[in-house]
C-alpha positions as CSV (number, residue, x, y, z in Angstrom):
1,M,187.2,110.0,100.1
2,S,185.8,111.9,97.3
3,K,184.2,115.5,97.8
4,K,180.4,116.0,98.1
5,T,178.2,118.8,98.8
6,A,177.1,119.3,102.0
7,K,176.1,122.0,104.5
8,K,179.2,123.4,106.4
9,L,178.9,123.4,110.3
10,V,179.4,126.3,112.5
11,I,179.2,125.3,116.3
12,A,179.2,127.8,119.1
13,N,180.4,126.4,122.5
14,W,179.1,128.6,125.1
15,K,181.1,126.6,128.0
16,M,180.2,127.8,131.4
17,N,178.6,131.0,129.9
18,P,176.8,133.4,130.2
19,V,176.1,133.3,134.3
20,L,172.5,134.8,133.8
21,E,169.5,133.2,131.8
22,K,168.5,136.7,130.4
23,D,172.0,137.2,129.0
24,A,171.9,133.6,127.4
25,E,168.2,134.8,125.8
26,K,170.0,138.0,124.8
27,L,173.0,136.2,123.0
28,F,170.9,133.7,121.2
29,K,168.2,136.2,120.0
30,S,170.8,138.3,118.7
31,V,172.4,135.5,116.9
32,V,169.0,134.3,115.4
33,K,168.3,137.6,114.4
34,G,171.3,137.9,112.4
35,V,171.0,134.4,110.6
36,H,168.9,134.8,107.3
37,A,168.2,132.1,105.0
38,L,171.5,129.9,105.1
39,K,171.8,128.3,102.0
40,N,175.5,126.5,102.7
41,T,175.7,126.9,106.4
42,E,174.1,124.8,109.7
43,V,174.6,126.7,112.7
44,V,174.6,125.0,116.2
45,V,174.7,126.5,119.6
46,C,175.9,124.4,122.7
47,P,175.0,126.2,125.9
48,P,174.9,125.2,129.6
49,F,172.2,122.4,130.0
50,I,170.0,125.0,132.1
51,Y,169.5,126.8,129.3
52,F,167.8,124.7,126.8
53,D,164.2,125.2,127.5
54,K,164.4,128.9,127.4
55,L,166.4,129.0,124.0
56,K,164.0,126.5,122.5
57,K,161.1,129.1,123.0
58,V,163.2,131.6,121.0
59,S,163.8,129.9,117.8
60,K,164.1,126.5,115.9
61,K,166.1,128.2,113.2
62,I,169.4,127.4,115.0
63,N,170.0,123.4,116.0
64,L,170.8,123.3,120.1
65,G,173.9,120.9,121.1
66,A,175.2,119.6,124.4
67,Q,178.5,120.2,125.7
68,D,178.8,116.5,127.0
69,A,176.6,113.5,127.8
70,F,176.6,110.4,129.8
71,F,176.8,107.0,128.1
72,G,174.1,105.2,130.0
73,D,170.3,106.1,129.5
74,R,169.0,106.0,132.8
75,G,170.1,104.8,136.2
76,P,171.6,105.8,139.7
77,F,174.0,108.1,137.9
78,T,174.0,111.6,140.1
79,G,174.7,114.7,138.1
80,E,174.5,112.9,134.8
81,V,172.5,113.6,131.7
82,S,171.9,111.0,129.0
83,G,171.8,111.2,125.1
84,E,168.2,109.8,125.6
85,M,166.9,112.6,127.6
86,L,168.7,115.3,125.4
87,E,167.1,113.5,122.3
88,N,163.7,113.8,124.2
89,I,163.6,117.1,124.6
90,G,165.0,118.1,120.9
91,I,168.8,118.3,121.1
92,K,170.6,117.1,117.9
93,Y,174.3,117.4,118.8
94,V,176.6,116.7,121.2
95,I,180.3,117.8,122.1
96,L,182.3,114.5,123.5
97,G,186.0,114.6,124.4
98,H,186.7,118.3,124.7
99,S,189.7,119.4,125.7
100,E,188.7,121.1,129.0
101,R,186.6,118.0,129.7
102,R,189.8,115.8,129.1
103,A,192.0,118.2,131.1
104,L,189.4,117.2,133.7
105,G,190.3,113.4,133.5
106,E,188.2,112.1,130.8
107,E,190.3,109.4,128.9
108,N,189.5,108.0,125.5
109,L,187.7,104.7,127.0
110,L,185.2,106.9,128.6
111,I,184.7,109.0,125.8
112,N,184.1,106.2,123.5
113,K,181.4,104.9,125.6
114,K,179.7,108.2,125.6
115,L,180.0,108.5,121.8
116,K,178.5,105.2,121.2
117,G,175.5,106.2,123.8
118,V,175.1,109.1,122.0
119,L,174.7,107.6,118.8
120,S,172.3,105.1,119.8
121,S,170.2,107.8,121.0
122,G,170.1,109.1,117.5
123,L,172.1,112.2,118.3
124,I,175.3,113.6,116.3
125,P,178.5,113.2,118.2
126,I,181.3,116.0,117.7
127,L,184.4,114.1,118.7
128,C,187.2,116.4,119.9
129,V,190.5,115.4,119.3
130,G,193.7,117.5,119.7
131,D,197.4,117.5,120.7
132,E,199.2,119.1,123.5
133,E,202.3,120.7,121.5
134,R,204.1,120.2,118.3
135,D,207.2,118.0,118.6
136,V,210.0,118.0,116.4
137,N,209.9,114.3,116.7
138,H,206.1,114.4,115.5
139,E,204.8,112.3,118.1
140,Y,201.9,114.4,118.0
141,F,200.7,112.3,115.0
142,N,200.4,109.3,117.3
143,F,198.8,111.2,120.0
144,I,196.1,112.0,117.7
145,K,195.7,108.6,116.4
146,T,195.3,107.1,119.7
147,Q,192.7,109.5,120.5
148,I,190.8,108.6,117.1
149,E,191.4,105.1,117.1
150,E,190.3,104.5,120.9
151,G,187.5,107.3,120.6
152,L,185.9,105.4,117.4
153,N,186.7,101.6,118.8
154,G,183.8,99.2,117.8
155,I,182.0,102.0,116.0
156,N,180.1,100.6,112.8
157,K,181.6,101.8,109.9
158,D,178.3,102.6,108.6
159,L,177.5,105.0,111.4
160,L,180.9,107.2,110.7
161,S,179.1,109.6,108.7
162,K,176.8,110.6,111.7
163,V,179.9,111.8,113.3
164,V,181.5,115.0,113.3
165,I,185.4,115.2,114.5
166,A,186.9,118.5,115.7
167,Y,190.2,119.1,115.9
168,E,191.7,121.6,118.4
169,P,195.1,122.1,119.0
170,I,195.5,122.6,122.5
171,W,198.6,124.5,122.0
172,A,196.7,127.2,119.9
173,L,193.8,127.7,122.2
174,S,193.5,130.9,123.8
175,T,193.6,129.7,127.7
176,T,196.9,127.9,126.9
177,L,199.6,129.5,128.5
178,G,202.3,130.6,125.9
179,R,199.8,129.7,123.0
180,K,201.0,129.9,119.3
181,D,198.9,130.5,116.5
182,A,197.9,127.5,114.3
183,T,197.7,127.9,110.6
184,P,195.4,126.7,108.0
185,A,198.6,124.7,106.9
186,D,198.3,123.1,110.4
187,S,194.9,122.2,109.9
188,Y,195.1,120.9,106.5
189,E,197.7,118.6,107.5
190,M,195.8,117.2,110.1
191,N,192.8,117.1,108.3
192,I,194.4,114.6,105.9
193,F,196.1,112.7,108.5
194,I,192.6,112.3,110.4
195,K,191.1,110.9,107.0
196,K,194.0,108.5,106.9
197,I,193.7,107.2,110.1
198,I,190.1,106.5,109.6
199,S,190.3,104.7,106.4
200,D,193.1,102.4,107.5
201,K,190.8,101.3,110.5
202,F,187.7,101.2,108.4
203,G,188.4,100.6,104.9
204,V,189.4,103.4,102.1
205,K,185.4,103.2,100.8
206,T,184.3,104.4,104.4
207,E,181.9,107.7,104.1
208,M,184.1,110.2,106.1
209,P,182.9,112.2,108.9
210,R,182.6,115.7,108.5
211,I,186.0,117.6,110.2
212,L,186.0,120.7,111.7
213,Y,188.9,123.0,113.1
214,G,188.7,124.5,116.5
215,G,191.7,126.4,117.9
216,S,190.7,129.8,118.8
217,V,188.4,130.4,115.7
218,S,188.0,133.9,115.2
219,E,186.2,136.5,112.6
220,K,189.9,137.7,111.6
221,N,190.9,134.2,110.6
222,I,188.1,132.0,109.5
223,L,188.3,133.0,105.8
224,D,191.9,131.5,106.1
225,F,190.9,128.5,107.3
226,I,187.7,127.8,105.5
227,I,189.6,128.3,102.2
228,N,193.1,126.8,102.9
229,G,192.6,124.6,106.0
230,G,190.6,121.7,104.4
231,I,187.7,121.7,107.2
232,D,183.8,121.1,106.9
233,G,183.5,123.7,109.7
234,V,184.6,125.3,112.5
235,L,183.9,124.9,116.6
236,V,183.7,128.2,118.3
237,G,184.7,129.2,121.7
238,G,185.3,132.8,122.9
239,A,184.2,134.6,119.8
240,S,180.7,132.8,120.1
241,L,180.3,134.8,123.0
242,D,180.2,137.8,121.2
243,S,177.2,137.6,118.7
244,K,178.8,140.2,116.3
245,K,181.6,138.4,115.9
246,F,179.9,135.0,115.7
247,L,177.8,136.4,112.8
248,E,180.6,137.8,111.0
249,I,182.3,134.2,111.4
250,I,179.0,132.5,109.9
251,K,178.7,135.2,107.0
252,I,182.2,134.5,106.1
253,V,181.5,130.8,106.1
254,E,178.2,131.2,104.4
255,T,179.8,133.0,101.1
256,Q,182.1,130.1,100.7
257,K,181.3,127.2,98.4
258,N,179.8,124.4,100.3
259,E,181.9,121.6,99.2
260,I,183.1,119.1,101.7
261,N,186.7,118.1,101.4
């Protein structure tokens, strides 16, 4: 679990936005224009599938990621897109197991199959995990443990460094009814716990995945999370749809020391 120097990650999850291609292009161009010679930070934008072709032509300064991928490489799977297809068009990252996908019925077994398929295609999976509530009996630890152990089941330990884990507390998301603010202390606690789960499962000498935070990240709270949250970057939702806010987040992350925890 030693520290190492590496770039931090700032990942934009546009979800099912924007509706029009011209708006997607405008947003992407605004981000590209505002990103200048980053040394400590890698920026990734994950738009809807249909915008990949247009955005790839705008700039290669920012990597593109997908919001999901299927576990097979081809076949009779209507509506699905494989990791191999994504890799062939230059996509680098894939979000897997996002809380909104889990809410639609995705379970750990399926997410694990997707993660294996993404890795075999040469892509970098972003495995999302998150607790629904912080109960007084601390059962949320077991919830996260199960998500990680089952999500990474059967993965070669030598491939773990190619995986990114994004902790997104569902109780802190802007779309959650009665949401509460997560603190950097919450993030730090979970960061340590996730690393313990991985070292227990794969061995203490295992090279750790990068661990991100993704719960209502904004330009107002990002500095505190980067300094005190023990994280290697952030997965940004709503704020990534506002180029000014997203660029401010990137700017703040870039100004911090690029020491991976």
